[in-house]
C-alpha positions in Angstrom: -0.1 0.0 -0.3 1.4 3.2 -1.2 1.1 6.2 1.6 0.5 9.5 0.0 -1.8 12.7 0.5 -5.2 12.9 -0.7 -5.2 14.2 -4.2 -5.6 18.3 -4.3 -4.3 18.5 -0.7 -0.6 19.0 -0.7 1.6 18.9 2.4 3.9 22.1 2.7 7.5 21.7 4.6 11.1 22.8 4.3 11.4 26.3 2.9 8.1 26.4 1.6 7.2 26.9 4.9 9.5 29.7 6.0 8.3 31.1 2.4 4.7 30.8 3.2 5.0 32.3 6.8 7.0 35.3 5.6 4.0 36.1 3.6 1.6 35.5 5.8 3.0 37.9 8.1 3.1 40.7 5.8 -0.1 40.4 4.6 -1.4 40.0 8.4 0.3 43.9 9.1 -1.4 45.1 5.8 -4.6 44.3 7.5 -4.3 45.4 10.8 -3.0 48.7 9.5 -5.9 49.0 7.8 -7.7 48.1 11.3 -9.0 44.6 10.4 -9.5 42.8 13.4 -9.3 38.3 12.9 -11.9 35.8 12.7 -11.5 32.2 12.8 -14.1 29.9 11.8 -14.5 26.4 12.1 -13.7 23.9 9.1 -17.1 21.8 9.9 -20.3 24.2 8.8 -24.2 22.9 8.6 -24.4 22.2 5.0 -27.7 25.3 5.1 -25.3 27.7 5.8 -23.7 26.8 2.3 -26.6 25.4 0.3 -29.3 28.4 1.3 -26.5 31.5 0.9 -24.1 30.5 -1.6 -27.1 29.6 -3.9 -28.1 25.8 -4.8 -27.3 25.6 -8.6 -24.0 27.0 -8.1 -20.9 24.6 -8.8 -19.7 24.8 -5.0 -23.1 23.6 -3.7 -23.9 21.4 -6.7 -20.9 19.2 -7.2 -18.1 20.8 -4.9 -18.6 20.4 -1.4 -17.4 17.4 0.8 -20.4 16.6 3.1 -19.6 14.5 6.2 -23.1 12.8 6.8 -24.4 11.4 10.6 -27.1 10.3 11.6 -29.1 13.5 12.1 -27.0 15.7 10.4 -25.1 16.6 7.2 -22.0 19.2 7.6 -19.5 20.3 5.2 -16.3 21.4 4.8 -15.9 24.9 4.2 -15.7 25.4 0.8 -15.3 29.7 1.0 -15.4 31.8 3.8 -18.4 34.6 3.5 -20.9 32.1 4.4 -19.0 31.2 7.0 -18.2 34.7 8.1 -21.9 35.7 8.0 -23.1 32.9 10.1 -20.7 33.6 13.0 -21.6 37.1 12.8 -25.1 36.5 13.1 -24.6 34.1 15.9 -22.7 36.3 18.0 -24.7 39.5 17.1 -21.7 41.4 15.5 -23.4 43.5 13.5 -26.1 45.0 15.9 -24.7 48.1 16.8 -24.9 49.5 13.0 -21.4 50.7 13.5 -19.1 50.0 10.6 -16.6 46.9 12.0 -13.8 44.8 9.9 -12.4 41.4 10.0 -10.1 39.2 8.4 -9.7 35.3 8.2 -6.6 33.1 7.1 -8.7 29.3 6.9 -8.3 26.2 4.3 -11.1 26.4 2.4 -12.4 22.5 0.4 -13.6 22.0 -2.8 -14.1 18.8 -4.8 -13.0 19.8 -8.2 -10.5 18.7 -10.9 -6.6 19.8 -9.3 -4.9 22.1 -11.7 -2.1 24.4 -11.0 -3.4 27.0 -8.7 -6.5 25.3 -8.0 -6.2 22.5 -5.7 -9.0 20.8 -3.1 -7.3 22.2 0.1 -6.5 25.5 -0.7 -5.8 28.4 1.7 -7.5 31.9 1.6 -7.0 35.4 3.3 -10.6 37.1 3.0 -11.4 40.8 4.2 -15.3 41.8 5.3 -16.4 44.8 6.3 -20.0 45.3 7.6 -22.5 47.8 8.3 -21.2 50.2 5.7 -23.1 50.7 2.6 -20.8 53.4 1.1 -18.9 53.4 -2.4 -15.9 54.2 0.1 -16.5 51.1 1.5 -16.0 49.1 -1.5 -13.0 51.3 -2.5 -11.5 50.8 0.5 -11.3 46.9 0.0 -9.5 47.3 -3.3 -7.4 49.8 -1.5 -6.5 46.9 0.8 -6.3 44.2 -1.6 -3.8 46.7 -3.8 -1.8 47.6 -0.9 -1.0 43.9 0.2 0.1 43.1 -3.4 2.2 46.2 -3.1 4.0 45.7 -0.2 4.8 41.9 -1.8 6.7 43.6 -4.6 3.6 42.8 -7.1 2.1 45.2 -9.5 1.8 43.0 -12.5 -2.1 42.9 -12.3 -5.4 44.5 -13.8 -8.1 45.6 -11.2 -11.2 45.2 -13.5 -14.3 46.3 -11.9 -17.9 45.9 -12.5 -21.7 46.9 -10.8 -23.7 43.7 -10.8 -27.1 46.1 -10.0 -29.3 44.9 -7.1 -32.6 43.2 -6.4 -34.4 45.8 -8.2 -33.0 46.4 -11.7 -30.7 42.5 -12.0 -34.2 41.2 -12.5 -34.9 42.9 -15.9 -31.2 42.7 -17.0 -31.6 39.1 -16.5 -34.7 38.6 -18.5 -32.6 40.7 -21.2 -29.8 38.0 -21.4 -31.9 35.1 -21.6 -33.8 36.9 -24.9 -30.3 37.8 -25.9 -28.7 34.1 -25.2 -31.9 32.1 -26.8 -31.0 32.1 -30.6 -27.9 31.1 -29.5 -28.4 28.6 -26.6 -27.3 25.6 -28.8 -24.1 27.3 -29.4 -23.4 27.3 -26.0 -21.2 24.7 -23.8 -23.2 22.5 -21.8 -22.3 24.3 -18.2 -23.6 27.5 -20.0 -26.8 26.2 -21.8 -27.4 25.2 -17.5 -26.7 28.7 -16.5 -29.3 29.6 -18.9 -31.6 29.1 -17.0 -30.4 29.6 -13.6 -28.2 32.3 -14.1 -27.9 33.8 -17.1 -25.7 36.3 -16.1 -22.9 33.6 -15.2 -22.6 33.0 -19.2 -20.9 36.5 -19.8 -18.1 34.8 -17.3 -17.6 31.6 -19.2 -13.6 31.3 -20.5 -14.4 29.0 -23.5 -14.1 30.7 -26.5 -17.3 30.3 -28.4 -19.2 31.7 -25.5 -17.3 34.3 -24.8 -17.6 35.5 -29.0 -21.2 34.9 -28.1 -21.1 37.1 -25.0 -19.4 39.9 -26.7 -23.1 41.2 -28.2 -24.5 40.7 -25.4 -26.4 43.6 -23.8 -24.5 45.4 -20.8 -25.5 45.4 -17.5 -24.1 49.4 -16.9 -27.0 50.2 -19.7 -29.5 48.7 -17.3 -28.7 49.7 -13.7 -31.0 51.7 -11.9 -30.7 55.3 -10.6 -29.1 54.0 -7.4 -26.6 51.5 -8.3 -25.6 53.9 -11.1 -25.2 56.3 -8.5 -23.3 53.9 -6.4 -20.9 53.0 -9.0 -20.1 56.3 -10.4 -19.1 57.4 -6.8 -17.0 53.9 -6.3 -14.9 55.1 -9.5 -14.3 58.4 -8.1 -13.3 56.9 -4.9 -10.5 54.5 -7.0 -9.5 57.5 -9.1 -8.8 59.8 -5.5 -6.9 56.6 -3.9 -4.6 56.6 -7.3 -6.0 52.9 -7.9 -5.4 52.3 -11.7 -8.4 50.6 -12.7 -10.7 49.3 -15.8 -14.4 48.5 -16.2 -15.2 45.4 -17.2 -19.1 44.2 -17.8 -18.4 40.8 -17.6 -17.1 40.4 -14.5 -20.1 38.9 -12.6 -18.1 37.3 -9.6 -19.3 33.4 -9.3 -21.9 33.2 -6.3 -25.5 34.2 -5.6 -25.1 36.8 -3.1 -23.0 39.3 -4.8 -24.8 42.7 -5.8 -23.7 46.2 -6.7 -19.6 46.3 -6.8 -18.0 43.6 -7.9 -14.2 43.4 -9.1 -11.2 40.9 -9.7 -7.6 41.3 -9.6 -5.9 39.5 -12.0 -2.3 38.6 -13.2 -0.2 37.6 -16.4 1.9 36.1 -13.6 -0.6 33.1 -13.8 -1.0 31.7 -17.0 -4.4 31.0 -17.6 -5.8 31.0 -14.6 -5.0 34.5 -14.2 -7.1 35.1 -11.2 -5.5 36.6 -8.1 -8.1 37.6 -5.7 -11.7 39.1 -6.1 -15.0 40.3 -4.4 -17.7 43.1 -4.1 -20.7 43.6 -2.1 -23.0 41.1 -0.7 -25.7 43.6 1.2 -28.5 40.9 1.1 -26.2 37.7 2.5 -27.7 38.1 5.6 -31.2 38.1 4.5 -30.5 34.5 3.4 -30.2 33.5 6.7 -33.7 34.3 7.5 -32.2 37.5 9.1 -32.6 41.4 8.2 -30.4 42.5 5.8 -27.4 45.2 6.6 -24.7 46.0 4.0 -21.3 43.9 3.9 -18.5 43.8 0.9 -15.4 42.0 1.3 -12.7 40.0 -0.9 -11.0 36.7 -0.9 -7.2 35.8 -1.8 -6.0 32.5 -2.9 -2.7 31.8 -1.1 -1.6 29.2 -3.7 -2.0 31.4 -6.7 -0.1 34.3 -4.8 2.6 31.7 -4.1 2.6 31.3 -8.2 2.9 34.8 -8.8 6.1 35.4 -6.2 7.4 32.7 -7.3 7.5 34.0 -10.8 8.8 36.9 -10.2 11.7 35.5 -8.2 10.3 37.4 -5.2 10.3 34.7 -2.1 13.1 34.7 0.4 15.4 31.8 1.1 15.4 30.1 4.4 18.1 31.9 6.2 16.9 31.1 9.7 19.7 29.0 11.4 21.0 28.1 14.5 23.2 30.8 16.4 25.4 27.9 18.6 26.0 24.2 18.3 27.1 22.9 21.6 29.3 20.3 20.9 29.8 18.2 24.4 32.9 15.7 24.1 31.8 13.0 27.1 29.0 12.6 29.8 30.3 15.3 31.9 30.3 17.8 29.4 27.3 17.1 28.6 25.6 17.3 32.1 27.1 20.8 32.0 25.7 21.6 28.4 22.3 20.1 28.4 20.8 22.9 30.7 22.7 25.9 29.1 21.1 24.9 26.3 17.3 24.9 27.5 18.7 28.5 29.1 19.6 29.4 25.8 16.4 28.5 24.2 14.2 30.1 26.6 16.1 33.1 26.3 14.8 33.0 22.5 18.4 32.1 21.3 18.0 28.8 18.7 20.8 26.6 20.1 21.4 22.7 18.9 23.5 20.2 21.1 24.2 16.8 20.2 22.2 14.3 22.7 24.9 11.5 21.3 26.9 11.5 24.1 29.7 8.9 22.4 30.3 11.1 19.0 33.6 12.4 18.6 34.9 16.0 17.7 35.2 15.6 13.5 31.8 14.4 14.0 30.3 16.8 16.3 31.6 19.4 13.9 30.2 17.6 11.0 26.8 18.0 12.5 27.4 22.1 13.6 28.1 22.4 9.8 25.3 20.3 8.6 23.1 22.9 10.1 24.6 25.7 9.5 25.2 27.0 13.2 27.6 30.6 13.1 28.9 28.8 16.6 30.1 26.2 17.9 31.2 25.4 21.4 33.4 22.7 22.2 33.6 21.5 25.8 35.5 18.0 27.2 36.8 16.8 30.0 40.1 18.6 29.6 38.1 22.0 29.5 36.3 21.2 32.4 39.7 20.3 34.5 41.0 24.1 33.0 37.7 25.9 33.2 38.2 27.3 29.7 35.8 26.5 26.6 36.6 26.8 23.1 34.1 28.9 20.8 34.7 28.5 17.6 33.3 31.0 14.7 31.8 28.7 12.0 31.8 31.3 9.4 35.1 32.6 9.8 37.1 29.7 11.0 38.8 31.7 14.1 38.1 30.2 17.6 38.6 31.7 21.2 39.1 30.4 24.6 36.2 31.8 26.8 35.9 31.0 30.6 33.7 28.4 31.7 32.0 30.9 34.9 31.5 33.4 32.3 30.0 31.6 29.5 26.3 31.8 29.8 26.9 35.4 30.2 28.9 35.4 27.3 26.9 33.8 24.5 24.3 36.0 25.5 26.3 39.4 25.0 27.1 37.8 21.5 23.3 37.8 20.5 22.9 41.2 22.3 20.9 39.6 25.1 21.4 40.7 28.7 22.5 37.8 31.1 
């Protein structure tokens, strides 16, 4: 039996982990500078959190959710972040003050789809959500936040594409216009778009198949069907982005893939990713709380996929090399030396200093120095019976190849001094 990870669910280790943590920390700093507080939701949610909110006929609900079925309940592994976030908001009444509140999360998501570059069955996503603010300025803030994240990581090769998907008042009329347009072309659309024609005709505009894209080029645009309120909101949204010096382009084919979006929708795309070019995206979802049976309140957010971001950073050759190595390697030559160095190693670690020590008390000097080189330690501390008798230890600089004698009575203080720690 071959033991392997589940297809589309990858291990992270070694230098890759170092790179991920480096990027994660930078992103967290940007969130904090914009005033966003972290929230974490469970991996497992009730089926209804997504089936009644994301949309029963979306790909996520129809065929991509991992289900856990018990005698009394059906649960799913979280396929996306916003519906889980809204469940938490409503459960803990985070919205009842009516005041704007900002949250972010960094969580694994699960979707049973065909694994490919930048699209895995377990993927990791940063998300930002701003509730209780209906203004176009809030929409612009989310784009500025996402823009700042990419800029802070040294990525500038992307396009910011925006659109308005209307609201419950103007969108039904637009959907009827789309159906009238696509009806004569129905047999020429792909199988998926033929299904979308009946349940969500706007999503035909987002199809990546060349034949469907060619037909959709002549479709009526939603910008010509917006109600006065949506048009005013969209115009102000664009003004805010201009004032923020964020370069953007209007794209009437940005419709997003989930049913809960309204008004502003946006995507960041990058040629660094190849065909699957979406770096991140989001939009406004004022009506999502109503799908939970609660009073509607304003909300806007985005999702940023870490796997795709890491691909873009690798393409830019903008990922750090793993440079974290031990400061000290403690090399005990014999039992007595080990009994002295073992508590010293723990003392250094408790001071926040990375040191390694060999637990094998039978090894000689040559083997110990080879181990110090293997872990790339800056210093090796050599201590044996002779050094214990004389009261002098040997500190070897592995980078420079030099060594010096350190009195054992002041050894701890001297090692701390070399790492700029107080004894």
